[in-house]
Each structure stands twice: as C-alpha cells, then as structure tokens.
C-alpha positions as CSV (number, residue, x, y, z in Angstrom):
1,M,7.8,-87.0,-2.5
2,L,9.9,-85.6,0.3
3,E,10.8,-87.9,3.1
4,M,9.1,-87.0,6.3
5,H,12.3,-86.0,8.1
6,W,13.1,-83.5,5.3
7,R,9.6,-82.2,5.4
8,E,9.9,-81.6,9.1
9,R,13.3,-79.9,8.7
10,I,11.9,-77.6,6.0
11,A,8.8,-76.9,8.1
12,D,11.1,-76.0,11.1
13,Q,13.0,-73.5,8.9
14,L,9.9,-71.9,7.6
15,A,8.5,-71.6,11.1
16,R,11.8,-70.1,12.3
17,L,11.9,-67.6,9.5
18,G,8.2,-66.7,10.1
19,S,9.1,-66.0,13.8
20,E,12.1,-63.9,12.8
21,I,10.0,-61.9,10.4
22,E,7.4,-61.3,13.2
23,R,10.1,-60.1,15.5
24,L,11.4,-57.8,12.8
25,G,7.9,-56.4,12.2
26,A,7.4,-55.9,16.0
27,L,10.7,-54.1,16.3
28,L,9.8,-51.8,13.4
29,C,6.5,-51.1,15.0
30,E,8.2,-49.8,18.1
31,D,9.0,-46.6,16.1
32,E,5.6,-45.0,15.9
33,E,6.6,-42.6,13.1
34,L,8.1,-45.4,11.0
35,M,5.1,-47.5,11.6
36,T,2.7,-44.7,10.6
37,R,4.6,-44.1,7.4
38,N,4.9,-47.8,6.5
39,L,1.8,-49.4,7.7
40,T,1.0,-51.1,4.4
41,A,4.5,-52.5,4.2
42,L,4.5,-53.7,7.8
43,Q,1.1,-55.5,7.2
44,A,2.8,-57.2,4.2
45,V,5.6,-58.3,6.4
46,D,3.1,-59.8,8.9
47,A,1.3,-61.5,6.0
48,I,4.5,-63.1,4.8
49,A,5.2,-64.4,8.4
50,Q,1.7,-65.8,8.7
51,Q,2.0,-67.6,5.3
52,Q,5.3,-69.1,6.3
53,H,3.8,-70.5,9.5
54,C,0.9,-71.9,7.4
55,L,3.3,-73.6,4.9
56,A,5.2,-75.1,7.8
57,T,1.9,-76.5,9.1
58,L,1.2,-78.0,5.7
59,L,4.6,-79.7,5.5
60,R,3.9,-81.3,8.9
61,A,0.4,-82.5,8.0
62,D,-0.4,-86.2,7.4
63,D,-3.6,-85.2,5.5
64,L,-2.6,-82.3,3.2
65,D,-6.1,-81.7,1.9
66,A,-7.6,-81.5,5.4
67,A,-4.8,-79.2,6.5
68,I,-5.4,-76.9,3.6
69,D,-9.0,-76.6,4.5
70,T,-8.1,-75.5,8.1
71,L,-5.5,-72.9,7.2
72,S,-5.9,-69.6,9.0
73,F,-4.5,-67.4,6.2
74,A,-7.5,-67.1,3.9
75,A,-5.7,-65.8,0.8
76,L,-3.2,-68.7,0.9
77,K,-6.0,-71.2,1.6
78,E,-7.9,-69.9,-1.4
79,R,-4.9,-70.1,-3.7
80,L,-4.1,-73.7,-2.6
81,I,-7.7,-74.8,-3.0
82,A,-7.8,-73.3,-6.5
83,A,-4.7,-75.2,-7.4
84,R,-6.1,-78.6,-6.4
85,P,-6.3,-81.1,-9.2
C-alpha cells in the first residue's frame, strides 16, 4: 500500500493536471467556431478533468469505500463500485 505522503503527492498531481485540463478546455471554448465543431471532444476533455479530481479525492480518503460512494462523476463511481471485491 502506498504511504500516505506518496498518496497525497499523487493526489496533488492529479488535481493539478485536472485543473490544467479544465483551463485548456475553457481556452478552447473561447473560440465559438472551434467549440461548435468540437463539442463532443470538449465534453470528453471536461470528463477527463472531473475524473482526475475524483481520483485525487480517493487518494486522499481515509475510508476509500465511503469516498467511492460519494463520488460526483457517476460513470467512474459505477466502474469502481463494480470492481469492488
């Protein structure tokens, strides 16, 4: 099992990457024509960022099962619940 300080560092990096992806998505959305042509791809970018934030939350959790149950990204939550032993 990962030591807590490593879990926290990994969580910080996931959260940082999630924020960078969100900023990139917002920047791309400033171009209305680009946004209109690539709406599905931009939604996928947003979903990736949300999942990274959720994974960071899980790494910081003391009670992983309880944290999974409260995840805000439904598809990730469902995949993790389905993978429970």
